[in-house]
C-alpha positions, -999 to +999 in steps of 0.1 A: -512-166-144-479-145-142-485-135-178-520-123-171-536-150-193-554-171-167-590-178-175-610-197-150-634-224-164-670-212-163-698-230-146-733-225-132-716-211-101-685-194-114-685-163-137-652-156-153-661-120-156-660-114-119-637-084-111-608-084-087-571-083-086-554-086-121-540-121-124-507-107-137-505-086-106-510-118-086-481-136-104-458-104-100-464-103-062-455-140-059-424-136-079-412-102-065-415-112-029-406-149-030-396-152+007-429-138+019-449-159-006-429-190+004-436-184+041-472-179+032-471-212+014-462-230+047-498-219+056-513-231+089-484-256+092-464-228+108-488-231+138-478-266+145-447-249+159-468-227+182-462-236+218-500-239+227-501-277+235-525-287+263-518-312+291-528-348+283-531-377+307-510-359+333-482-352+308-471-316+303-468-313+265-467-275+263-433-278+247-437-310+229-424-295+196-392-284+214-389-319+228-393-334+192-366-310+179-343-319+208-348-356+201-340-351+165-309-329+173-297-356+196-298-381+168-279-358+145-254-349+172-248-385+181-238-393+146-218-362+139-185-377+154-190-407+131-192-384+101-162-363+112-141-394+118-152-409+085-140-377+068-109-377+088-098-413+082-111-417+047-109-382+033-082-371+009-049-364+027-031-333+014-013-320+045+014-332+068+017-367+055+049-374+070+034-367+105+005-390+097+026-417+085+048-416+116+017-417+139+002-446+121+032-469+117+042-465+154+012-486+164-010-495+134-027-525+151-037-505+182-048-476+161-071-497+139-086-513+169-092-480+187-108-464+157-129-493+145-142-497+180-150-461+183-169-459+152-189-490+160-197-478+194-210-445+181-235-462+158-245-488+185-251-461+212-270-439+188-293-468+179-297-478+215-306-441+225-331-440+196-349-471+208-350-459+245-360-423+236-384-429+207-419-419+216-452-414+196-441-378+191-465-371+164-495-381+184-492-350+203-502-332+171-534-353+169-564-331+169-587-323+198-613-333+173-603-370+179-612-367+215-645-350+206-635-317+223-649-285+208-630-254+196-622-242+230-596-270+235-583-269+199-549-260+190-545-231+166-531-254+141-565-274+144-585-243+138-566-232+107-570-267+092-605-275+102-625-243+107-636-215+082-605-221+061-618-201+031-630-172+052-596-171+069-576-169+037-598-141+025-594-123+059-556-126+056-558-111+021-581-082+034-558-075+063-527-076+041-544-054+014-553-029+040-517-026+051-509-015+016-478-037+019-468-057-012-448-082+009-477-088+031-500-093+000-475-118-013-477-137+020-514-138+018-513-151-017-488-178-006-512-188+021-539-194-005-516-218-024-512-239+007-550-243+009-552-255-027-522-279-023-535-293+009-570-301-006-553-318-037-520-331-021-535-345+011-561-365-008-531-382-025-512-388+007-543-402+024-549-427-003-513-441+004-516-437+042-549-455+045-564-426+062-559-389+070-532-374+094-559-374+123-557-413+121-523-420+108-500-391+120-467-410+117-474-427+084-487-395+069-454-377+079-434-405+064-453-406+031-449-368+028-412-370+034-407-395+006-429-375-017-411-343-010-377-358-015-389-374-048-404-342-062-375-321-053-354-342-076-380-339-104-391-303-100-376-280-126-380-250-103-361-266-072-328-250-061-308-278-077-279-264-097-252-288-109-237-303-077-250-275-056-281-284-035-283-317-051-312-332-032-337-323-005-314-333+024-289-308+012-313-281-002-311-255+026-348-248+022-348-223+051-333-198+026-367-197+009-383-182+040-352-161+053-354-124+057-326-097+059-329-080+091-330-044+079-351-048+047-370-080+048-355-088+015-348-124+005-314-141+012-299-157-018-284-191-017-246-191-022-227-214-045-204-235-024-176-260-026-190-294-036-161-316-027-157-340+002-126-327+019-127-314+055-119-279+043-148-280+017-173-295+042-164-268+068-167-240+042-201-253+029-215-254+065-201-220+072-217-205+041-251-221+048-253-212+085-277-182+086-303-169+110-335-150+103-363-134+123-400-129+114-409-094+100-430-075+127-459-070+103-469-106+097-480-115+133-502-085+134-518-094+102-525-129+113-539-118+146-562-094+129-574-121+105-580-145+135-601-118+152-621-111+121-632-147+115-635-165+148-641-138+175-676-125+165-693-159+175-667-168+201-658-202+187-621-204+191-593-219+212-588-207+247-557-227+257-533-198+255-556-173+273-590-181+287-601-145+280-588-140+245-570-171+232-551-155+204-513-161+201-493-131+210-470-116+184-440-130+203-454-166+202-460-163+164-424-152+161-413-181+183-431-205+160-413-191+131-379-195+149-386-231+158-397-238+121-365-221+108-345-243+133-362-275+121-354-267+084-317-260+093-316-294+110-331-315+083-321-297+049-284-291+055-261-321+053-292-340+065-269-367+083-262-378+047-231-393+032-221-402-003-206-436-011-168-437-013-153-433-047-136-464-059-098-462-060-079-458-092-061-488-104-024-482-106-013-487-143+020-504-135+007-524-105+040-516-089+027-501-057+053-483-035+066-502-005+079-490+029+116-497+017+111-481-018+087-452-013+092-439-049+086-472-068+082-468-105+065-436-115+032-440-134+036-429-170+032-393-177+030-376-143+065-378-130+053-398-100+027-393-073+020-357-066+046-345-091+073-345-063+082-381-065+062-390-034+037-418-032+029-413+005-006-402-002-015-433-021+000-456+006-017-435+033-051-440+015-045-477+017-037-476+054-066-454+062-089-477+042-078-505+066-086-483+096-121-474+083-138-505+094-165-514+119-178-544+137-166-577+124-147-559+096-124-546+124-110-580+129-099-581+092-083-547+096-065-558+127-052-589+109-039-568+080-024-543+104-003-570+122+012-584+089+050-578+084+056-550+060+075-574+037+043-594+033+023-563+028+047-552+000+041-585-016+003-582-014+004-547-028+018-560-061-018-559-073-044-533-068-052-545-033-067-512-025-095-520-049-102-552-030-102-533+003-127-508-012-151-536-018-142-555+014-140-527+039-150-492+027-183-502+011-194-523+040-187-495+064-208-471+042-236-496+040-236-499+078-241-461+080-268-463+053-286-491+072-285-469+104-299-439+084-327-463+069-341-469+104-345-431+108-356-424+073-383-452+074-397-439+107-401-405+094-374-388+115-351-380+085-357-370+049-345-396+024-318-393+000-323-402-036-314-439-032-336-441-001-369-429-015-392-460-013-414-461-044-440-481-024-445-451-002-452-426-031-475-447-052-512-453-047-524-487-043-495-505-024-511-521+006-482-543+016-453-536+038-422-540+016-411-505+017-384-510+043-370-539+023-368-518-007-348-491+009-323-517+023-318-537-009-282-525-013-274-537+021-285-573+015-317-591+023-313-587+061-352-590+065-355-622+045-387-641+055-401-612+076-416-589+049-441-603+023-434-599-014-448-568-031-483-569-045-487-561-080-502-526-088-538-529-098-543-507-129-578-492-138-600-463-127-598-443-094-583-464-067-609-472-041-602-491-008-638-500+004-626-499+040-611-464+037-603-447+061-586-474+083-583-466+120-549-463+138-531-497+144-529-507+180-508-530+202-522-555+226-528-528+252-549-509+227-524-481+223-515-467+189-483-483+178-480-473+141-452-451+150-431-483+154-440-495+118-453-466+098-440-480+065-468-506+067-502-500+052-527-501+080-545-533+069-516-555+083-526-579+110-499-596+129-497-610+164-508-583+189-510-557+162-542-550+142-564-523+128-601-516+127-622-501+099-635-466+105-670-468+094-674-441+066-678-462+034-678-454+006-657-424+012-635-415-018-598-410-006-589-392-039-593-391-076-562-409-088-557-444-102-535-471-087-500-467-096-501-429-096-470-411-082-466-375-070-461-363-106-498-366-111-502-335-088-484-316-115-499-331-146-516-300-161-550-313-154-576-286-151-606-286-127-637-303-141-662-274-135-691-296-129-675-318-103-660-287-087-694-270-085-710-302-070-682-305-043-684-269-034-722-269-030-724-302-013-747-296+018-735-325+038-707-353+040-733-376+024-736-354-007-698-351-010-696-389-008-721-391-037-700-366-058-670-388-049-685-417-066-684-398-099-648-388-096-624-403-120-587-397-128-596-371-153-627-356-137-620-340-103-610-307-087-578-305-108-542-311-101-522-290-075-513-263-100-548-259-116-566-258-083-541-234-069-546-210-098-583-213-094-583-205-056-559-176-062-583-161-088-614-168-067-600-155-034-588-122-050-623-114-066-641-085-051-662-101-024-693-084-037-695-077-073-712-044-088-743-063-096-746-074-059-735-109-066-715-124-036-685-142-046-688-177-029-661-194-009-657-230+003-646-239+037-624-269+025-611-293+051-573-290+046-567-327+056-593-341+032-607-357+062-629-378+061-629-379+023-620-362-010-637-328-014-647-326+022-656-293+039-649-284+074-668-309+095-677-315+130-693-344+149-731-343+154-731-336+191-755-346+221-775-319+237-765-324+273-731-313+289-706-341+291-699-346+328-662-349+320-646-316+311-618-313+284-582-309+296-586-272+300-617-275+323-642-265+297-675-285+294-684-296+258-711-315+241-701-352+235-702-365+199-730-389+190-704-412+173-666-410+168-640-436+158-618-454+184-590-432+192-566-427+222-587-423+254-616-443+239-613-476+258-633-506+248-632-516+284-653-486+292-686-472+278-688-479+241-698-449+219-686-463+186-690-496+169-682-509+134-719-512+124-729-476+131-719-450+105-703-417+117-726-389+123-710-357+108-720-323+094-704-293+078-693-267+102-693-231+091-712-197+094-749-203+094-747-241+096-763-259+124-757-292+142-784-317+134-775-336+167-780-373+170-799-391+144-815-426+147-809-433+110-782-410+095-780-410+058-754-432+042-744-436+006-745-474-002-717-488-025-699-519-015-683-547-033-695-583-024-666-588-002-671-555+016-708-563+020-698-596+038-675-577+061-703-553+069-725-582+079-698-595+100-694-561+117-731-559+123-732-592+141-703-581+164-717-545+170-705-532+203-679-559+208-641-556+204-631-580+174-615-612+187-577-608+189-551-634+180-540-656+208-504-652+220-482-681+211-466-700+239 
């Protein structure tokens, strides 16, 4: 596209001759104003950071995102002393060695005990705090759509994902173009790329998650974390450069959306020291510590687009202001500030740590002793540092002994109490190498185990060796991901997790029970946040899932075993499939198209679909011959299926006697799946034998209201058909739960 050579694939609906912005100009804007384009590519996700959260069940969650950020920062801050002490006690010693030696030899046993105890308490306390403070944080981002509320009680992030998405992207472009600002135009183009990658990428994530974000918020976030970390390592356009910015946890992604205060120009990433000394770590953090603020023009453009799309018919959120509802410019800037703060938290040093380097084996095996500091000089270097001193090597040994934790501390204490004469004899072979495997590596793996808990619950981005392939490949429905990540630490979960299932090759992967509902505990409260690495078909004592009745919804087009690279596989849109999805008049018609989707016949990969939407959204809305360029209101979560448009529940025609949390009456859905607040002990408005009643939502589209026999596309395997019979027999009743073992 940047070369001006893009040609859309023609179809009965799409004419490649439609006029509009030159495609080379599109590419130039994206390249010349990358920070604006990158922020635009965040799309509506920026509004997740908007403080417009309502009150739920008596809980004030107006600042829930701040609470999440504080929770994450507390975790990082709790482990900072551990990392600092690790660097202090295990890092290379280049200064003041005599003072260090004097300090350690004066009370080696006591010092070892103090330091190892301190390190262990840091980890233990941090884990205890994590267990106590962990909440189902991401549930607060679950849509008002789940509860059946209408747009008045939506978050703005809901609106931008679920309502008039194509019209809004075009409105941003119109507003930016009217401003005659190229940076604003780049932002608008970046926003369009988010729509395309959501439609294609979320279908991939949903197939792995077992359902969309609305039903599996924590697992969805976890899968995306692992996908992002994986693709960062494989993307030739990522900031990786040698040892600079080597992986996502150290990528400083916030530089991509940073603005210089006076000009709005991009802020270039610096090269930095890549070593592990205290000085190099400090220098790196100092160089990467920048701040940024949102340019004044962008909130105005967003507010104008919001007004143009949603205010003519009055269907929009009223949480922020019951008379207007639009976020003020300062609130949009605050959302940017929070997002920038989040990226600084998770993409710099990411609470990551590299394994310790194995020590060198001394060539002459004549390690220096306390009584003979010089020893025999190794061949060729004049001894030690060139000044005849071997103190650094001996200090390395002593500090390796000190760097122990938990039961390893006992070994260190034992070594520290040995007479120096015995130590001297021990050091006639490369004993430090043994200590490396006996002490340093176990300590490192203890830290990695602690990290794994946070990585596998979605609170931290994974490092390269922590990426779980099970979480980035379609078709894995077992729960071995945690075990995969902890392989290096030994089989500490032996007997708990099942062995991996083999990948099932073939055509488009189809789970006949997709999308699965949220797993719950015995109190019928969602508890997937405690075990998000598990595919939601798992059933164990007092933990189960139920099937959301929308078969045969197609989660996505890809085959079992497909990884994130399939989203960048240079596969173009199939024009016939594309036309059929775009013109589908109902969810049932989209389901019918989904049955014809294959791994090579679909909307295209992320790149191809992005180019298509960029081209389509920048065509002149009305061509010279009077033709109106069509837009599709894509559902950006691919919820409830692949190729779905923005949808809403079919609703009853009488006011619900219970108002929404903001006090507005709304029309209750005819059907909706069991979610928080939908107690099976109370009135049942959903059961597993009744299909969901949905319709497309958009300009000129009407709610058909409740239907006695809504249309359903029938395609089930024999096993699924049997399950359907079982569900029909138990309609209206909660499935029997496993009995508690005494």
